[in-house]
PyMOL Python script that loads the backbone (N, CA, C, O; Angstrom):
from pymol import cmd

cmd.read_pdbstr("""\
ATOM      1  N   MET A   1      24.284 123.353  89.580  1.00  0.00           N
ATOM      2  CA  MET A   1      23.729 124.563  89.015  1.00  0.00           C
ATOM      3  C   MET A   1      22.801 124.178  87.868  1.00  0.00           C
ATOM      4  O   MET A   1      23.128 123.311  87.058  1.00  0.00           O
ATOM      5  N   ASP A   2      21.663 124.819  87.808  1.00  0.00           N
ATOM      6  CA  ASP A   2      20.666 124.549  86.795  1.00  0.00           C
ATOM      7  C   ASP A   2      21.088 125.169  85.462  1.00  0.00           C
ATOM      8  O   ASP A   2      21.864 126.123  85.429  1.00  0.00           O
ATOM      9  N   VAL A   3      20.574 124.623  84.380  1.00  0.00           N
ATOM     10  CA  VAL A   3      20.925 125.124  83.043  1.00  0.00           C
ATOM     11  C   VAL A   3      20.479 126.575  82.863  1.00  0.00           C
ATOM     12  O   VAL A   3      21.136 127.332  82.149  1.00  0.00           O
ATOM     13  N   LEU A   4      19.389 126.970  83.489  1.00  0.00           N
ATOM     14  CA  LEU A   4      18.908 128.344  83.368  1.00  0.00           C
ATOM     15  C   LEU A   4      19.739 129.324  84.180  1.00  0.00           C
ATOM     16  O   LEU A   4      19.702 130.527  83.921  1.00  0.00           O
ATOM     17  N   GLN A   5      20.484 128.830  85.154  1.00  0.00           N
ATOM     18  CA  GLN A   5      21.302 129.706  85.984  1.00  0.00           C
ATOM     19  C   GLN A   5      22.639 130.045  85.336  1.00  0.00           C
ATOM     20  O   GLN A   5      23.265 131.037  85.710  1.00  0.00           O
ATOM     21  N   ILE A   6      23.082 129.258  84.388  1.00  0.00           N
ATOM     22  CA  ILE A   6      24.379 129.500  83.745  1.00  0.00           C
ATOM     23  C   ILE A   6      24.388 130.805  82.947  1.00  0.00           C
ATOM     24  O   ILE A   6      25.371 131.539  83.045  1.00  0.00           O
ATOM     25  N   PRO A   7      23.351 131.148  82.157  1.00  0.00           N
ATOM     26  CA  PRO A   7      23.381 132.459  81.491  1.00  0.00           C
ATOM     27  C   PRO A   7      23.373 133.629  82.464  1.00  0.00           C
ATOM     28  O   PRO A   7      23.961 134.673  82.181  1.00  0.00           O
ATOM     29  N   ILE A   8      22.722 133.468  83.595  1.00  0.00           N
ATOM     30  CA  ILE A   8      22.740 134.526  84.605  1.00  0.00           C
ATOM     31  C   ILE A   8      24.133 134.649  85.199  1.00  0.00           C
ATOM     32  O   ILE A   8      24.602 135.758  85.460  1.00  0.00           O
ATOM     33  N   ALA A   9      24.799 133.520  85.416  1.00  0.00           N
ATOM     34  CA  ALA A   9      26.156 133.540  85.937  1.00  0.00           C
ATOM     35  C   ALA A   9      27.128 134.151  84.931  1.00  0.00           C
ATOM     36  O   ALA A   9      28.120 134.765  85.325  1.00  0.00           O
ATOM     37  N   ALA A  10      26.854 133.989  83.640  1.00  0.00           N
ATOM     38  CA  ALA A  10      27.730 134.522  82.602  1.00  0.00           C
ATOM     39  C   ALA A  10      27.430 135.982  82.265  1.00  0.00           C
ATOM     40  O   ALA A  10      28.104 136.569  81.419  1.00  0.00           O
ATOM     41  N   MET A  11      26.442 136.564  82.906  1.00  0.00           N
ATOM     42  CA  MET A  11      26.045 137.939  82.596  1.00  0.00           C
ATOM     43  C   MET A  11      27.180 138.966  82.736  1.00  0.00           C
ATOM     44  O   MET A  11      27.285 139.845  81.881  1.00  0.00           O
ATOM     45  N   PRO A  12      28.035 138.899  83.771  1.00  0.00           N
ATOM     46  CA  PRO A  12      29.130 139.879  83.826  1.00  0.00           C
ATOM     47  C   PRO A  12      30.047 139.808  82.608  1.00  0.00           C
ATOM     48  O   PRO A  12      30.465 140.835  82.073  1.00  0.00           O
ATOM     49  N   PHE A  13      30.354 138.589  82.177  1.00  0.00           N
ATOM     50  CA  PHE A  13      31.218 138.428  81.008  1.00  0.00           C
ATOM     51  C   PHE A  13      30.540 138.942  79.746  1.00  0.00           C
ATOM     52  O   PHE A  13      31.177 139.611  78.934  1.00  0.00           O
ATOM     53  N   LEU A  14      29.262 138.642  79.571  1.00  0.00           N
ATOM     54  CA  LEU A  14      28.547 139.102  78.385  1.00  0.00           C
ATOM     55  C   LEU A  14      28.378 140.618  78.381  1.00  0.00           C
ATOM     56  O   LEU A  14      28.418 141.249  77.325  1.00  0.00           O
ATOM     57  N   LEU A  15      28.192 141.193  79.555  1.00  0.00           N
ATOM     58  CA  LEU A  15      28.042 142.642  79.662  1.00  0.00           C
ATOM     59  C   LEU A  15      29.345 143.361  79.347  1.00  0.00           C
ATOM     60  O   LEU A  15      29.336 144.417  78.715  1.00  0.00           O
ATOM     61  N   VAL A  16      30.459 142.798  79.780  1.00  0.00           N
ATOM     62  CA  VAL A  16      31.744 143.452  79.524  1.00  0.00           C
ATOM     63  C   VAL A  16      32.137 143.336  78.050  1.00  0.00           C
ATOM     64  O   VAL A  16      32.921 144.149  77.560  1.00  0.00           O
ATOM     65  N   LEU A  17      31.618 142.363  77.354  1.00  0.00           N
ATOM     66  CA  LEU A  17      31.907 142.270  75.923  1.00  0.00           C
ATOM     67  C   LEU A  17      31.303 143.441  75.154  1.00  0.00           C
ATOM     68  O   LEU A  17      31.823 143.825  74.106  1.00  0.00           O
ATOM     69  N   THR A  18      30.228 144.003  75.655  1.00  0.00           N
ATOM     70  CA  THR A  18      29.626 145.159  74.998  1.00  0.00           C
ATOM     71  C   THR A  18      30.410 146.434  75.256  1.00  0.00           C
ATOM     72  O   THR A  18      30.250 147.416  74.531  1.00  0.00           O
ATOM     73  N   SER A  19      31.259 146.432  76.283  1.00  0.00           N
ATOM     74  CA  SER A  19      32.019 147.638  76.609  1.00  0.00           C
ATOM     75  C   SER A  19      33.251 147.797  75.728  1.00  0.00           C
ATOM     76  O   SER A  19      33.813 148.889  75.645  1.00  0.00           O
ATOM     77  N   ARG A  20      33.672 146.743  75.083  1.00  0.00           N
ATOM     78  CA  ARG A  20      34.811 146.758  74.154  1.00  0.00           C
ATOM     79  C   ARG A  20      36.117 147.224  74.795  1.00  0.00           C
ATOM     80  O   ARG A  20      36.944 147.845  74.127  1.00  0.00           O
ATOM     81  N   THR A  21      36.307 146.938  76.048  1.00  0.00           N
ATOM     82  CA  THR A  21      37.573 147.237  76.690  1.00  0.00           C
ATOM     83  C   THR A  21      38.249 145.921  77.068  1.00  0.00           C
ATOM     84  O   THR A  21      37.629 145.033  77.654  1.00  0.00           O
ATOM     85  N   GLY A  22      39.507 145.814  76.728  1.00  0.00           N
ATOM     86  CA  GLY A  22      40.222 144.573  76.958  1.00  0.00           C
ATOM     87  C   GLY A  22      40.644 144.360  78.394  1.00  0.00           C
ATOM     88  O   GLY A  22      40.903 143.228  78.802  1.00  0.00           O
ATOM     89  N   LYS A  23      40.717 145.423  79.162  1.00  0.00           N
ATOM     90  CA  LYS A  23      41.218 145.308  80.528  1.00  0.00           C
ATOM     91  C   LYS A  23      40.228 144.624  81.465  1.00  0.00           C
ATOM     92  O   LYS A  23      40.648 144.003  82.441  1.00  0.00           O
ATOM     93  N   ALA A  24      38.961 144.717  81.205  1.00  0.00           N
ATOM     94  CA  ALA A  24      37.952 144.184  82.115  1.00  0.00           C
ATOM     95  C   ALA A  24      37.448 142.803  81.716  1.00  0.00           C
ATOM     96  O   ALA A  24      36.662 142.207  82.453  1.00  0.00           O
ATOM     97  N   ILE A  25      37.869 142.286  80.594  1.00  0.00           N
ATOM     98  CA  ILE A  25      37.348 140.998  80.137  1.00  0.00           C
ATOM     99  C   ILE A  25      37.802 139.858  81.043  1.00  0.00           C
ATOM    100  O   ILE A  25      36.988 139.021  81.434  1.00  0.00           O
ATOM    101  N   ALA A  26      39.075 139.812  81.378  1.00  0.00           N
ATOM    102  CA  ALA A  26      39.591 138.714  82.201  1.00  0.00           C
ATOM    103  C   ALA A  26      38.981 138.685  83.601  1.00  0.00           C
ATOM    104  O   ALA A  26      38.566 137.615  84.047  1.00  0.00           O
ATOM    105  N   PRO A  27      38.906 139.821  84.321  1.00  0.00           N
ATOM    106  CA  PRO A  27      38.280 139.742  85.652  1.00  0.00           C
ATOM    107  C   PRO A  27      36.804 139.324  85.613  1.00  0.00           C
ATOM    108  O   PRO A  27      36.334 138.612  86.501  1.00  0.00           O
ATOM    109  N   CYS A  28      36.089 139.763  84.597  1.00  0.00           N
ATOM    110  CA  CYS A  28      34.674 139.382  84.497  1.00  0.00           C
ATOM    111  C   CYS A  28      34.524 137.916  84.114  1.00  0.00           C
ATOM    112  O   CYS A  28      33.596 137.245  84.566  1.00  0.00           O
ATOM    113  N   LEU A  29      35.423 137.425  83.294  1.00  0.00           N
ATOM    114  CA  LEU A  29      35.398 136.000  82.956  1.00  0.00           C
ATOM    115  C   LEU A  29      35.689 135.164  84.193  1.00  0.00           C
ATOM    116  O   LEU A  29      35.035 134.147  84.423  1.00  0.00           O
ATOM    117  N   LEU A  30      36.664 135.583  84.989  1.00  0.00           N
ATOM    118  CA  LEU A  30      36.966 134.864  86.227  1.00  0.00           C
ATOM    119  C   LEU A  30      35.802 134.919  87.204  1.00  0.00           C
ATOM    120  O   LEU A  30      35.500 133.925  87.865  1.00  0.00           O
ATOM    121  N   ALA A  31      35.151 136.059  87.301  1.00  0.00           N
ATOM    122  CA  ALA A  31      33.994 136.173  88.194  1.00  0.00           C
ATOM    123  C   ALA A  31      32.865 135.245  87.744  1.00  0.00           C
ATOM    124  O   ALA A  31      32.194 134.631  88.573  1.00  0.00           O
ATOM    125  N   SER A  32      32.659 135.147  86.444  1.00  0.00           N
ATOM    126  CA  SER A  32      31.615 134.257  85.933  1.00  0.00           C
ATOM    127  C   SER A  32      31.956 132.792  86.198  1.00  0.00           C
ATOM    128  O   SER A  32      31.085 132.004  86.566  1.00  0.00           O
ATOM    129  N   VAL A  33      33.218 132.434  86.010  1.00  0.00           N
ATOM    130  CA  VAL A  33      33.641 131.055  86.269  1.00  0.00           C
ATOM    131  C   VAL A  33      33.499 130.734  87.753  1.00  0.00           C
ATOM    132  O   VAL A  33      33.013 129.660  88.111  1.00  0.00           O
ATOM    133  N   PHE A  34      33.920 131.660  88.622  1.00  0.00           N
ATOM    134  CA  PHE A  34      33.771 131.429  90.053  1.00  0.00           C
ATOM    135  C   PHE A  34      32.303 131.324  90.451  1.00  0.00           C
ATOM    136  O   PHE A  34      31.959 130.550  91.345  1.00  0.00           O
ATOM    137  N   THR A  35      31.446 132.085  89.806  1.00  0.00           N
ATOM    138  CA  THR A  35      30.014 132.004  90.107  1.00  0.00           C
ATOM    139  C   THR A  35      29.474 130.620  89.766  1.00  0.00           C
ATOM    140  O   THR A  35      28.686 130.053  90.522  1.00  0.00           O
ATOM    141  N   VAL A  36      29.892 130.085  88.641  1.00  0.00           N
ATOM    142  CA  VAL A  36      29.438 128.744  88.253  1.00  0.00           C
ATOM    143  C   VAL A  36      30.017 127.697  89.196  1.00  0.00           C
ATOM    144  O   VAL A  36      29.312 126.780  89.618  1.00  0.00           O
ATOM    145  N   LEU A  37      31.304 127.832  89.530  1.00  0.00           N
ATOM    146  CA  LEU A  37      31.926 126.844  90.401  1.00  0.00           C
ATOM    147  C   LEU A  37      31.380 126.881  91.825  1.00  0.00           C
ATOM    148  O   LEU A  37      31.307 125.846  92.488  1.00  0.00           O
ATOM    149  N   LEU A  38      31.002 128.050  92.291  1.00  0.00           N
ATOM    150  CA  LEU A  38      30.471 128.190  93.641  1.00  0.00           C
ATOM    151  C   LEU A  38      28.950 128.103  93.671  1.00  0.00           C
ATOM    152  O   LEU A  38      28.327 128.548  94.635  1.00  0.00           O
ATOM    153  N   GLY A  39      28.354 127.546  92.647  1.00  0.00           N
ATOM    154  CA  GLY A  39      26.899 127.457  92.563  1.00  0.00           C
ATOM    155  C   GLY A  39      26.263 126.681  93.703  1.00  0.00           C
ATOM    156  O   GLY A  39      25.098 126.908  94.030  1.00  0.00           O
ATOM    157  N   GLY A  40      27.004 125.779  94.307  1.00  0.00           N
ATOM    158  CA  GLY A  40      26.474 125.017  95.433  1.00  0.00           C
ATOM    159  C   GLY A  40      26.417 125.815  96.718  1.00  0.00           C
ATOM    160  O   GLY A  40      25.679 125.460  97.637  1.00  0.00           O
ATOM    161  N   GLU A  41      27.189 126.890  96.793  1.00  0.00           N
ATOM    162  CA  GLU A  41      27.202 127.769  97.962  1.00  0.00           C
ATOM    163  C   GLU A  41      26.664 129.132  97.531  1.00  0.00           C
ATOM    164  O   GLU A  41      27.431 129.978  97.071  1.00  0.00           O
ATOM    165  N   PRO A  42      25.363 129.355  97.674  1.00  0.00           N
ATOM    166  CA  PRO A  42      24.729 130.554  97.102  1.00  0.00           C
ATOM    167  C   PRO A  42      25.318 131.877  97.569  1.00  0.00           C
ATOM    168  O   PRO A  42      25.428 132.810  96.774  1.00  0.00           O
ATOM    169  N   HIS A  43      25.698 131.983  98.835  1.00  0.00           N
ATOM    170  CA  HIS A  43      26.207 133.272  99.323  1.00  0.00           C
ATOM    171  C   HIS A  43      27.527 133.637  98.658  1.00  0.00           C
ATOM    172  O   HIS A  43      27.738 134.798  98.308  1.00  0.00           O
ATOM    173  N   ARG A  44      28.402 132.683  98.482  1.00  0.00           N
ATOM    174  CA  ARG A  44      29.678 132.948  97.823  1.00  0.00           C
ATOM    175  C   ARG A  44      29.495 133.191  96.331  1.00  0.00           C
ATOM    176  O   ARG A  44      30.185 134.024  95.744  1.00  0.00           O
ATOM    177  N   ALA A  45      28.562 132.463  95.717  1.00  0.00           N
ATOM    178  CA  ALA A  45      28.312 132.657  94.291  1.00  0.00           C
ATOM    179  C   ALA A  45      27.751 134.053  94.019  1.00  0.00           C
ATOM    180  O   ALA A  45      28.124 134.692  93.035  1.00  0.00           O
ATOM    181  N   VAL A  46      26.861 134.522  94.883  1.00  0.00           N
ATOM    182  CA  VAL A  46      26.289 135.855  94.710  1.00  0.00           C
ATOM    183  C   VAL A  46      27.365 136.920  94.872  1.00  0.00           C
ATOM    184  O   VAL A  46      27.351 137.925  94.161  1.00  0.00           O
ATOM    185  N   MET A  47      28.292 136.714  95.792  1.00  0.00           N
ATOM    186  CA  MET A  47      29.372 137.681  95.993  1.00  0.00           C
ATOM    187  C   MET A  47      30.268 137.754  94.760  1.00  0.00           C
ATOM    188  O   MET A  47      30.637 138.849  94.336  1.00  0.00           O
ATOM    189  N   ALA A  48      30.620 136.621  94.183  1.00  0.00           N
ATOM    190  CA  ALA A  48      31.444 136.612  92.969  1.00  0.00           C
ATOM    191  C   ALA A  48      30.689 137.254  91.811  1.00  0.00           C
ATOM    192  O   ALA A  48      31.282 137.986  91.019  1.00  0.00           O
ATOM    193  N   TRP A  49      29.384 136.991  91.703  1.00  0.00           N
ATOM    194  CA  TRP A  49      28.585 137.557  90.627  1.00  0.00           C
ATOM    195  C   TRP A  49      28.490 139.075  90.766  1.00  0.00           C
ATOM    196  O   TRP A  49      28.586 139.796  89.773  1.00  0.00           O
ATOM    197  N   CYS A  50      28.302 139.558  91.982  1.00  0.00           N
ATOM    198  CA  CYS A  50      28.196 141.005  92.216  1.00  0.00           C
ATOM    199  C   CYS A  50      29.498 141.722  91.876  1.00  0.00           C
ATOM    200  O   CYS A  50      29.476 142.813  91.305  1.00  0.00           O
ATOM    201  N   VAL A  51      30.619 141.122  92.221  1.00  0.00           N
ATOM    202  CA  VAL A  51      31.914 141.724  91.871  1.00  0.00           C
ATOM    203  C   VAL A  51      32.061 141.801  90.351  1.00  0.00           C
ATOM    204  O   VAL A  51      32.510 142.817  89.822  1.00  0.00           O
ATOM    205  N   GLY A  52      31.687 140.741  89.656  1.00  0.00           N
ATOM    206  CA  GLY A  52      31.761 140.750  88.194  1.00  0.00           C
ATOM    207  C   GLY A  52      30.845 141.789  87.569  1.00  0.00           C
ATOM    208  O   GLY A  52      31.234 142.466  86.617  1.00  0.00           O
ATOM    209  N   ILE A  53      29.637 141.921  88.091  1.00  0.00           N
ATOM    210  CA  ILE A  53      28.697 142.916  87.570  1.00  0.00           C
ATOM    211  C   ILE A  53      29.221 144.325  87.820  1.00  0.00           C
ATOM    212  O   ILE A  53      29.082 145.193  86.958  1.00  0.00           O
ATOM    213  N   LEU A  54      29.818 144.568  88.979  1.00  0.00           N
ATOM    214  CA  LEU A  54      30.371 145.896  89.261  1.00  0.00           C
ATOM    215  C   LEU A  54      31.497 146.251  88.297  1.00  0.00           C
ATOM    216  O   LEU A  54      31.556 147.374  87.798  1.00  0.00           O
ATOM    217  N   ILE A  55      32.383 145.308  88.035  1.00  0.00           N
ATOM    218  CA  ILE A  55      33.477 145.557  87.096  1.00  0.00           C
ATOM    219  C   ILE A  55      32.920 145.829  85.709  1.00  0.00           C
ATOM    220  O   ILE A  55      33.366 146.755  85.031  1.00  0.00           O
ATOM    221  N   ALA A  56      31.950 145.030  85.281  1.00  0.00           N
ATOM    222  CA  ALA A  56      31.356 145.212  83.954  1.00  0.00           C
ATOM    223  C   ALA A  56      30.604 146.531  83.854  1.00  0.00           C
ATOM    224  O   ALA A  56      30.645 147.192  82.817  1.00  0.00           O
ATOM    225  N   ALA A  57      29.921 146.916  84.918  1.00  0.00           N
ATOM    226  CA  ALA A  57      29.163 148.171  84.893  1.00  0.00           C
ATOM    227  C   ALA A  57      30.097 149.374  84.782  1.00  0.00           C
ATOM    228  O   ALA A  57      29.804 150.325  84.058  1.00  0.00           O
ATOM    229  N   VAL A  58      31.215 149.334  85.494  1.00  0.00           N
ATOM    230  CA  VAL A  58      32.176 150.430  85.399  1.00  0.00           C
ATOM    231  C   VAL A  58      32.779 150.490  84.003  1.00  0.00           C
ATOM    232  O   VAL A  58      32.945 151.577  83.450  1.00  0.00           O
ATOM    233  N   ALA A  59      33.108 149.343  83.425  1.00  0.00           N
ATOM    234  CA  ALA A  59      33.668 149.325  82.073  1.00  0.00           C
ATOM    235  C   ALA A  59      32.654 149.847  81.054  1.00  0.00           C
ATOM    236  O   ALA A  59      33.017 150.585  80.139  1.00  0.00           O
ATOM    237  N   LEU A  60      31.401 149.470  81.211  1.00  0.00           N
ATOM    238  CA  LEU A  60      30.364 149.938  80.292  1.00  0.00           C
ATOM    239  C   LEU A  60      30.118 151.433  80.458  1.00  0.00           C
ATOM    240  O   LEU A  60      29.902 152.139  79.474  1.00  0.00           O
ATOM    241  N   ARG A  61      30.149 151.916  81.694  1.00  0.00           N
ATOM    242  CA  ARG A  61      29.966 153.351  81.946  1.00  0.00           C
ATOM    243  C   ARG A  61      31.100 154.167  81.322  1.00  0.00           C
ATOM    244  O   ARG A  61      30.868 155.246  80.776  1.00  0.00           O
ATOM    245  N   GLU A  62      32.317 153.650  81.404  1.00  0.00           N
ATOM    246  CA  GLU A  62      33.453 154.345  80.799  1.00  0.00           C
ATOM    247  C   GLU A  62      33.327 154.384  79.269  1.00  0.00           C
ATOM    248  O   GLU A  62      33.679 155.376  78.631  1.00  0.00           O
ATOM    249  N   ARG A  63      32.821 153.288  78.699  1.00  0.00           N
ATOM    250  CA  ARG A  63      32.635 153.300  77.245  1.00  0.00           C
ATOM    251  C   ARG A  63      31.588 154.317  76.830  1.00  0.00           C
ATOM    252  O   ARG A  63      31.776 155.030  75.844  1.00  0.00           O
ATOM    253  N   LEU A  64      30.496 154.395  77.563  1.00  0.00           N
ATOM    254  CA  LEU A  64      29.444 155.329  77.228  1.00  0.00           C
ATOM    255  C   LEU A  64      29.874 156.777  77.476  1.00  0.00           C
ATOM    256  O   LEU A  64      29.441 157.693  76.776  1.00  0.00           O
ATOM    257  N   ARG A  65      30.729 156.969  78.480  1.00  0.00           N
ATOM    258  CA  ARG A  65      31.202 158.330  78.787  1.00  0.00           C
ATOM    259  C   ARG A  65      32.164 158.820  77.711  1.00  0.00           C
ATOM    260  O   ARG A  65      32.117 159.988  77.324  1.00  0.00           O
ATOM    261  N   VAL A  66      33.033 157.942  77.227  1.00  0.00           N
ATOM    262  CA  VAL A  66      34.023 158.331  76.221  1.00  0.00           C
ATOM    263  C   VAL A  66      33.385 158.425  74.845  1.00  0.00           C
ATOM    264  O   VAL A  66      33.626 159.382  74.109  1.00  0.00           O
ATOM    265  N   GLY A  67      32.571 157.436  74.495  1.00  0.00           N
ATOM    266  CA  GLY A  67      32.032 157.390  73.137  1.00  0.00           C
ATOM    267  C   GLY A  67      30.684 157.905  73.107  1.00  0.00           C
ATOM    268  O   GLY A  67      30.062 157.947  72.045  1.00  0.00           O
TER     269      GLY A  67
END
""", "prot")
cmd.dss("prot")
cmd.show_as("cartoon", "prot")
cmd.util.cbc("prot")
cmd.orient("prot")
């Protein structure tokens, strides 16, 4: 995995940190780690990244809806 791809892989984790909910941090961190580990297999890495982004997006939407 290229050095420029690591921040993109970490995007779900960074996005969930803005939501300030503790329940979604661990799944997004795992999705980011799996994305980095599966970097050699692009189709699997994209699937892990998409799952992480979906979890982070729902957590962020809930924060914006409540606050």
